[in-house]
N, C-alpha and C positions, 0 to 999 in steps of 0.2 A: 421456500428459495430455490431460483432456479441454480445448475451447475456450473453455471458462467458466474454468477453470486460468488456460491463460493470459492470458486477458483479464483476469483480477485481477490477476496478475505486469504484465501491460505498465499498466492504469492506474495501479497505485500504484508504477512506475518512473517514468513521468512524472510523477506527482504528487510525488516524491521530489527528482525533478532540476529542478522548476520550483521548489519551496521551497528548496533548496537555492542556487539561483541569486539567489532575493529577499535585497534590500537589507534583513536582520533583524540583529537580535542574535542570538549564538551562543545562548542560554539557548531563545531563542522558536524557533530553528532545530532546537533538540534534540528539542523538546515537538513540534514538528510534524512531524520525523520519527517519532518514536515513536511520535504517534498514525497514521501513514501503515503500520508495519509491524504494529499492531493490527488496522487497517482489512483488510490482507492477509489476516491470521490468520482472521480473522472470515470475509470471502469466501470463503478455501480449507476451513473449517469445514463453511459452510455447502454447498459443491460438493462434498465428498465425504459429507454426512452424505444429501443428494440423490440423488445418485448410487448409494448403494449399492443 
């Protein structure tokens, strides 16, 4: 995997950990985690698209 792929995964992981540790309601945490997964998917799509 390329540097940018690892960077996207690490940023999303750090955001996920920060969101999970924040004191929020469960529903808000679930929405935030879903948003992080969508961001990972979009970043990886762009990495794949531009590295072809």
